[in-house]
LOMARPA-662559 format. One record per residue: residue number from 1; y, z, x of N, C-alpha, C in turn. Coordinates in nm, 2 decimals, padded with zeros to 4 digits. Last residue first. Layout:
% residues N
<site resi="NUM" n_y="Y" n_z="Z" n_x="X" ca_y="Y" ca_z="Z" ca_x="X" c_y="Y" c_z="Z" c_x="X"/>
...
% end
This chain:
% residues 98
<site resi="98" n_y="09.40" n_z="08.57" n_x="10.50" ca_y="09.50" ca_z="08.50" ca_x="10.42" c_y="09.58" c_z="08.60" c_x="10.34"/>
<site resi="97" n_y="09.23" n_z="08.56" n_x="10.77" ca_y="09.31" ca_z="08.67" ca_x="10.70" c_y="09.43" c_z="08.60" c_x="10.62"/>
<site resi="96" n_y="08.90" n_z="08.45" n_x="10.82" ca_y="09.04" ca_z="08.42" ca_x="10.80" c_y="09.11" c_z="08.53" c_x="10.73"/>
<site resi="95" n_y="08.68" n_z="08.64" n_x="11.03" ca_y="08.72" ca_z="08.58" ca_x="10.90" c_y="08.87" c_z="08.55" c_x="10.90"/>
<site resi="94" n_y="08.59" n_z="08.52" n_x="11.36" ca_y="08.65" ca_z="08.62" ca_x="11.27" c_y="08.69" c_z="08.56" c_x="11.14"/>
<site resi="93" n_y="08.28" n_z="08.40" n_x="11.48" ca_y="08.42" ca_z="08.38" ca_x="11.44" c_y="08.46" c_z="08.49" c_x="11.35"/>
<site resi="92" n_y="08.10" n_z="08.56" n_x="11.74" ca_y="08.10" ca_z="08.53" ca_x="11.60" c_y="08.25" c_z="08.51" c_x="11.56"/>
<site resi="91" n_y="08.02" n_z="08.42" n_x="12.06" ca_y="08.10" ca_z="08.51" ca_x="11.98" c_y="08.10" c_z="08.47" c_x="11.83"/>
<site resi="90" n_y="07.69" n_z="08.36" n_x="12.18" ca_y="07.82" ca_z="08.31" ca_x="12.13" c_y="07.89" c_z="08.41" c_x="12.04"/>
<site resi="89" n_y="07.53" n_z="08.50" n_x="12.45" ca_y="07.55" ca_z="08.50" ca_x="12.30" c_y="07.69" c_z="08.45" c_x="12.27"/>
<site resi="88" n_y="07.42" n_z="08.32" n_x="12.72" ca_y="07.52" ca_z="08.42" ca_x="12.67" c_y="07.53" c_z="08.39" c_x="12.52"/>
<site resi="87" n_y="07.06" n_z="08.30" n_x="12.77" ca_y="07.19" ca_z="08.25" ca_x="12.76" c_y="07.29" c_z="08.35" c_x="12.71"/>
<site resi="86" n_y="06.81" n_z="08.34" n_x="13.02" ca_y="06.88" ca_z="08.39" ca_x="12.90" c_y="07.01" c_z="08.33" c_x="12.89"/>
<site resi="85" n_y="06.54" n_z="08.13" n_x="13.14" ca_y="06.68" ca_z="08.19" ca_x="13.15" c_y="06.74" c_z="08.23" c_x="13.02"/>
<site resi="84" n_y="06.21" n_z="08.21" n_x="13.16" ca_y="06.30" ca_z="08.13" ca_x="13.08" c_y="06.44" c_z="08.20" c_x="13.09"/>
<site resi="83" n_y="06.04" n_z="08.39" n_x="13.30" ca_y="06.08" ca_z="08.26" ca_x="13.37" c_y="06.18" c_z="08.18" c_x="13.29"/>
<site resi="82" n_y="06.02" n_z="08.61" n_x="13.12" ca_y="05.90" ca_z="08.53" ca_x="13.15" c_y="05.94" c_z="08.39" c_x="13.21"/>
<site resi="81" n_y="06.36" n_z="08.59" n_x="13.10" ca_y="06.24" ca_z="08.65" ca_x="13.03" c_y="06.13" c_z="08.56" c_x="13.06"/>
<site resi="80" n_y="06.64" n_z="08.64" n_x="13.32" ca_y="06.54" ca_z="08.55" ca_x="13.26" c_y="06.43" c_z="08.64" c_x="13.20"/>
<site resi="79" n_y="06.96" n_z="08.63" n_x="13.46" ca_y="06.86" ca_z="08.70" ca_x="13.38" c_y="06.77" c_z="08.60" c_x="13.32"/>
<site resi="78" n_y="07.06" n_z="08.56" n_x="13.80" ca_y="07.05" ca_z="08.52" ca_x="13.66" c_y="06.94" c_z="08.60" c_x="13.59"/>
<site resi="77" n_y="07.26" n_z="08.76" n_x="14.04" ca_y="07.13" ca_z="08.70" ca_x="13.99" c_y="07.14" c_z="08.66" c_x="13.85"/>
<site resi="76" n_y="07.50" n_z="08.89" n_x="14.10" ca_y="07.48" ca_z="08.75" ca_x="14.14" c_y="07.36" c_z="08.68" c_x="14.08"/>
<site resi="75" n_y="07.64" n_z="09.10" n_x="13.84" ca_y="07.58" ca_z="09.08" ca_x="13.97" c_y="07.56" c_z="08.93" c_x="13.99"/>
<site resi="74" n_y="07.81" n_z="09.36" n_x="13.65" ca_y="07.77" ca_z="09.23" ca_x="13.68" c_y="07.71" c_z="09.22" c_x="13.82"/>
<site resi="73" n_y="07.70" n_z="09.60" n_x="13.42" ca_y="07.75" ca_z="09.59" ca_x="13.56" c_y="07.71" c_z="09.45" c_x="13.61"/>
<site resi="72" n_y="07.63" n_z="09.57" n_x="13.16" ca_y="07.72" ca_z="09.68" ca_x="13.19" c_y="07.77" c_z="09.68" c_x="13.33"/>
<site resi="71" n_y="07.54" n_z="09.33" n_x="12.93" ca_y="07.56" ca_z="09.35" ca_x="13.08" c_y="07.67" c_z="09.46" c_x="13.10"/>
<site resi="70" n_y="07.31" n_z="09.37" n_x="12.68" ca_y="07.45" ca_z="09.38" ca_x="12.71" c_y="07.46" c_z="09.41" c_x="12.86"/>
<site resi="69" n_y="07.06" n_z="09.17" n_x="12.53" ca_y="07.09" ca_z="09.26" ca_x="12.63" c_y="07.25" c_z="09.26" c_x="12.65"/>
<site resi="68" n_y="06.81" n_z="09.09" n_x="12.30" ca_y="06.95" ca_z="09.09" ca_x="12.33" c_y="06.98" c_z="09.20" c_x="12.42"/>
<site resi="67" n_y="06.56" n_z="08.91" n_x="12.14" ca_y="06.59" ca_z="09.00" ca_x="12.26" c_y="06.74" c_z="08.98" c_x="12.29"/>
<site resi="66" n_y="06.56" n_z="08.73" n_x="11.93" ca_y="06.48" ca_z="08.86" ca_x="11.92" c_y="06.50" c_z="08.95" c_x="12.03"/>
<site resi="65" n_y="06.69" n_z="08.49" n_x="11.94" ca_y="06.77" ca_z="08.61" ca_x="11.91" c_y="06.69" c_z="08.74" c_x="11.90"/>
<site resi="64" n_y="06.57" n_z="08.25" n_x="12.02" ca_y="06.54" ca_z="08.30" ca_x="11.89" c_y="06.62" c_z="08.43" c_x="11.85"/>
<site resi="63" n_y="06.67" n_z="08.23" n_x="12.28" ca_y="06.71" ca_z="08.13" ca_x="12.18" c_y="06.68" c_z="08.18" c_x="12.04"/>
<site resi="62" n_y="06.78" n_z="08.56" n_x="12.39" ca_y="06.68" ca_z="08.45" ca_x="12.39" c_y="06.73" c_z="08.35" c_x="12.28"/>
<site resi="61" n_y="07.09" n_z="08.67" n_x="12.54" ca_y="06.99" ca_z="08.67" ca_x="12.44" c_y="06.89" c_z="08.55" c_x="12.45"/>
<site resi="60" n_y="07.35" n_z="08.88" n_x="12.65" ca_y="07.26" ca_z="08.78" ca_x="12.68" c_y="07.14" c_z="08.79" c_x="12.58"/>
<site resi="59" n_y="07.69" n_z="08.95" n_x="12.62" ca_y="07.56" ca_z="08.97" ca_x="12.56" c_y="07.47" c_z="08.85" c_x="12.59"/>
<site resi="58" n_y="07.92" n_z="09.07" n_x="12.86" ca_y="07.86" ca_z="08.96" ca_x="12.78" c_y="07.72" c_z="09.01" c_x="12.73"/>
<site resi="57" n_y="08.02" n_z="09.28" n_x="13.02" ca_y="08.05" ca_z="09.28" ca_x="12.88" c_y="07.99" c_z="09.17" c_x="12.80"/>
<site resi="56" n_y="08.02" n_z="09.08" n_x="13.32" ca_y="08.04" ca_z="09.21" ca_x="13.26" c_y="08.08" c_z="09.20" c_x="13.11"/>
<site resi="55" n_y="07.77" n_z="08.84" n_x="13.38" ca_y="07.91" ca_z="08.87" ca_x="13.35" c_y="07.93" c_z="09.00" c_x="13.27"/>
<site resi="54" n_y="07.56" n_z="08.72" n_x="13.64" ca_y="07.58" ca_z="08.79" ca_x="13.51" c_y="07.72" c_z="08.83" c_x="13.50"/>
<site resi="53" n_y="07.51" n_z="08.40" n_x="13.77" ca_y="07.56" ca_z="08.53" ca_x="13.78" c_y="07.57" c_z="08.59" c_x="13.64"/>
<site resi="52" n_y="07.28" n_z="08.19" n_x="13.96" ca_y="07.37" ca_z="08.21" ca_x="13.85" c_y="07.43" c_z="08.35" c_x="13.87"/>
<site resi="51" n_y="07.13" n_z="08.18" n_x="14.19" ca_y="07.08" ca_z="08.11" ca_x="14.07" c_y="07.18" c_z="08.11" c_x="13.95"/>
<site resi="50" n_y="07.10" n_z="08.25" n_x="14.48" ca_y="07.22" ca_z="08.21" ca_x="14.41" c_y="07.18" c_z="08.12" c_x="14.29"/>
<site resi="49" n_y="06.87" n_z="08.52" n_x="14.51" ca_y="06.90" ca_z="08.38" ca_x="14.52" c_y="07.02" c_z="08.34" c_x="14.44"/>
<site resi="48" n_y="06.98" n_z="08.84" n_x="14.64" ca_y="06.94" ca_z="08.76" ca_x="14.53" c_y="06.96" c_z="08.61" c_x="14.56"/>
<site resi="47" n_y="06.86" n_z="09.06" n_x="14.87" ca_y="06.96" ca_z="08.95" ca_x="14.86" c_y="06.91" c_z="08.86" c_x="14.75"/>
<site resi="46" n_y="06.82" n_z="09.40" n_x="14.76" ca_y="06.79" ca_z="09.29" ca_x="14.84" c_y="06.90" c_z="09.18" c_x="14.83"/>
<site resi="45" n_y="06.94" n_z="09.74" n_x="14.77" ca_y="06.92" ca_z="09.61" ca_x="14.70" c_y="06.90" c_z="09.50" c_x="14.80"/>
<site resi="44" n_y="06.81" n_z="10.07" n_x="14.75" ca_y="06.88" ca_z="09.97" ca_x="14.82" c_y="06.85" c_z="09.84" c_x="14.75"/>
<site resi="43" n_y="06.73" n_z="10.23" n_x="14.54" ca_y="06.80" ca_z="10.29" ca_x="14.65" c_y="06.88" c_z="10.19" c_x="14.73"/>
<site resi="42" n_y="06.77" n_z="10.11" n_x="14.19" ca_y="06.71" ca_z="10.11" ca_x="14.33" c_y="06.79" c_z="10.18" c_x="14.43"/>
<site resi="41" n_y="06.76" n_z="10.30" n_x="13.89" ca_y="06.84" ca_z="10.23" ca_x="13.99" c_y="06.77" c_z="10.23" c_x="14.12"/>
<site resi="40" n_y="06.48" n_z="10.24" n_x="13.67" ca_y="06.56" ca_z="10.34" ca_x="13.76" c_y="06.64" c_z="10.25" c_x="13.86"/>
<site resi="39" n_y="06.35" n_z="10.04" n_x="13.55" ca_y="06.42" ca_z="10.14" ca_x="13.46" c_y="06.49" c_z="10.25" c_x="13.54"/>
<site resi="38" n_y="06.41" n_z="09.71" n_x="13.68" ca_y="06.35" ca_z="09.85" ca_x="13.69" c_y="06.42" c_z="09.94" c_x="13.59"/>
<site resi="37" n_y="06.31" n_z="09.36" n_x="13.67" ca_y="06.41" ca_z="09.47" ca_x="13.66" c_y="06.34" c_z="09.60" c_x="13.65"/>
<site resi="36" n_y="06.16" n_z="09.14" n_x="13.91" ca_y="06.15" ca_z="09.22" ca_x="13.79" c_y="06.26" c_z="09.33" c_x="13.79"/>
<site resi="35" n_y="06.34" n_z="08.86" n_x="14.04" ca_y="06.26" ca_z="08.99" ca_x="14.06" c_y="06.27" c_z="09.07" c_x="13.94"/>
<site resi="34" n_y="06.51" n_z="08.65" n_x="13.99" ca_y="06.37" ca_z="08.62" ca_x="14.02" c_y="06.29" c_z="08.74" c_x="14.04"/>
<site resi="33" n_y="06.76" n_z="08.75" n_x="13.91" ca_y="06.75" ca_z="08.69" ca_x="14.05" c_y="06.61" c_z="08.66" c_x="14.09"/>
<site resi="32" n_y="06.58" n_z="08.95" n_x="13.71" ca_y="06.72" ca_z="08.92" ca_x="13.75" c_y="06.71" c_z="08.87" c_x="13.89"/>
<site resi="31" n_y="06.35" n_z="08.96" n_x="13.43" ca_y="06.39" ca_z="08.94" ca_x="13.57" c_y="06.53" c_z="08.92" c_x="13.59"/>
<site resi="30" n_y="06.11" n_z="09.09" n_x="13.22" ca_y="06.26" ca_z="09.07" ca_x="13.24" c_y="06.29" c_z="09.07" c_x="13.39"/>
<site resi="29" n_y="05.83" n_z="09.01" n_x="13.07" ca_y="05.88" ca_z="09.04" ca_x="13.21" c_y="06.02" c_z="09.00" c_x="13.21"/>
<site resi="28" n_y="05.72" n_z="09.17" n_x="12.76" ca_y="05.76" ca_z="09.06" ca_x="12.84" c_y="05.82" c_z="09.10" c_x="12.98"/>
<site resi="27" n_y="05.55" n_z="09.24" n_x="12.49" ca_y="05.56" ca_z="09.30" ca_x="12.63" c_y="05.59" c_z="09.18" c_x="12.72"/>
<site resi="26" n_y="05.70" n_z="09.23" n_x="12.17" ca_y="05.63" ca_z="09.17" ca_x="12.28" c_y="05.65" c_z="09.25" c_x="12.41"/>
<site resi="25" n_y="05.86" n_z="09.32" n_x="11.96" ca_y="05.74" ca_z="09.39" ca_x="11.99" c_y="05.67" c_z="09.34" c_x="12.11"/>
<site resi="24" n_y="06.21" n_z="09.28" n_x="12.08" ca_y="06.10" ca_z="09.26" ca_x="11.99" c_y="05.98" c_z="09.34" c_x="12.03"/>
<site resi="23" n_y="06.51" n_z="09.44" n_x="12.12" ca_y="06.39" ca_z="09.39" ca_x="12.19" c_y="06.27" c_z="09.39" c_x="12.09"/>
<site resi="22" n_y="06.85" n_z="09.48" n_x="12.16" ca_y="06.74" ca_z="09.44" ca_x="12.07" c_y="06.63" c_z="09.39" c_x="12.15"/>
<site resi="21" n_y="06.99" n_z="09.59" n_x="12.37" ca_y="07.05" ca_z="09.60" ca_x="12.23" c_y="06.93" c_z="09.58" c_x="12.13"/>
<site resi="20" n_y="06.96" n_z="09.75" n_x="12.67" ca_y="06.89" ca_z="09.68" ca_x="12.57" c_y="06.95" c_z="09.70" c_x="12.44"/>
<site resi="19" n_y="07.20" n_z="09.70" n_x="12.92" ca_y="07.15" ca_z="09.79" ca_x="12.82" c_y="07.08" c_z="09.71" c_x="12.72"/>
<site resi="18" n_y="07.19" n_z="09.63" n_x="13.28" ca_y="07.20" ca_z="09.59" ca_x="13.14" c_y="07.15" c_z="09.70" c_x="13.05"/>
<site resi="17" n_y="07.32" n_z="09.55" n_x="13.60" ca_y="07.26" ca_z="09.65" ca_x="13.51" c_y="07.29" c_z="09.61" c_x="13.37"/>
<site resi="16" n_y="07.34" n_z="09.41" n_x="13.92" ca_y="07.33" ca_z="09.39" ca_x="13.78" c_y="07.26" c_z="09.51" c_x="13.71"/>
<site resi="15" n_y="07.35" n_z="09.40" n_x="14.20" ca_y="07.42" ca_z="09.51" ca_x="14.13" c_y="07.41" c_z="09.51" c_x="13.98"/>
<site resi="14" n_y="07.03" n_z="09.29" n_x="14.31" ca_y="07.17" ca_z="09.29" ca_x="14.32" c_y="07.23" c_z="09.40" c_x="14.24"/>
<site resi="13" n_y="06.75" n_z="09.34" n_x="14.30" ca_y="06.80" ca_z="09.25" ca_x="14.41" c_y="06.96" c_z="09.24" c_x="14.42"/>
<site resi="12" n_y="06.67" n_z="09.48" n_x="14.09" ca_y="06.63" ca_z="09.53" ca_x="14.22" c_y="06.68" c_z="09.45" c_x="14.34"/>
<site resi="11" n_y="06.87" n_z="09.58" n_x="13.81" ca_y="06.82" ca_z="09.48" ca_x="13.90" c_y="06.78" c_z="09.54" c_x="14.03"/>
<site resi="10" n_y="06.79" n_z="09.80" n_x="13.55" ca_y="06.86" ca_z="09.77" ca_x="13.67" c_y="06.79" c_z="09.67" c_x="13.75"/>
<site resi="9" n_y="06.85" n_z="09.91" n_x="13.21" ca_y="06.76" ca_z="09.85" ca_x="13.31" c_y="06.85" c_z="09.80" c_x="13.43"/>
<site resi="8" n_y="06.87" n_z="10.16" n_x="12.96" ca_y="06.93" ca_z="10.09" ca_x="13.07" c_y="06.83" c_z="10.03" c_x="13.17"/>
<site resi="7" n_y="06.81" n_z="10.16" n_x="12.62" ca_y="06.75" ca_z="10.18" ca_x="12.75" c_y="06.83" c_z="10.10" c_x="12.85"/>
<site resi="6" n_y="06.89" n_z="10.07" n_x="12.37" ca_y="06.96" ca_z="10.18" ca_x="12.43" c_y="06.92" c_z="10.21" c_x="12.57"/>
<site resi="5" n_y="06.56" n_z="10.00" n_x="12.24" ca_y="06.71" ca_z="09.98" ca_x="12.23" c_y="06.78" c_z="10.10" c_x="12.29"/>
<site resi="4" n_y="06.29" n_z="10.02" n_x="12.48" ca_y="06.35" ca_z="10.05" ca_x="12.35" c_y="06.50" c_z="10.02" c_x="12.35"/>
<site resi="3" n_y="06.09" n_z="09.78" n_x="12.67" ca_y="06.19" ca_z="09.89" ca_x="12.66" c_y="06.24" c_z="09.90" c_x="12.51"/>
<site resi="2" n_y="05.84" n_z="09.68" n_x="12.79" ca_y="05.87" ca_z="09.68" ca_x="12.65" c_y="05.97" c_z="09.80" c_x="12.62"/>
<site resi="1" n_y="05.69" n_z="09.47" n_x="13.03" ca_y="05.79" ca_z="09.57" ca_x="13.00" c_y="05.82" c_z="09.56" c_x="12.85"/>
% end
């Protein structure tokens, strides 16, 4: 899968949906709950393994920061790229207002 920024992706096993913020040139497998994500919403959803949960409004990214996703609908499955779990991006500190 090699989606462009702004593209919505949907889990096939739970209610998770994300929007691509940043995606490198690589063709990688994005999964949620262990199943590949789809560019179209599924008609029905399966039962995800209890591996973690996605949180609404959080940005998920790889360690290198070359892939970044925004969670637009939470779910029970964890996000991963080629089997490596994605972490929640830390918030940037605001500048001091002196």
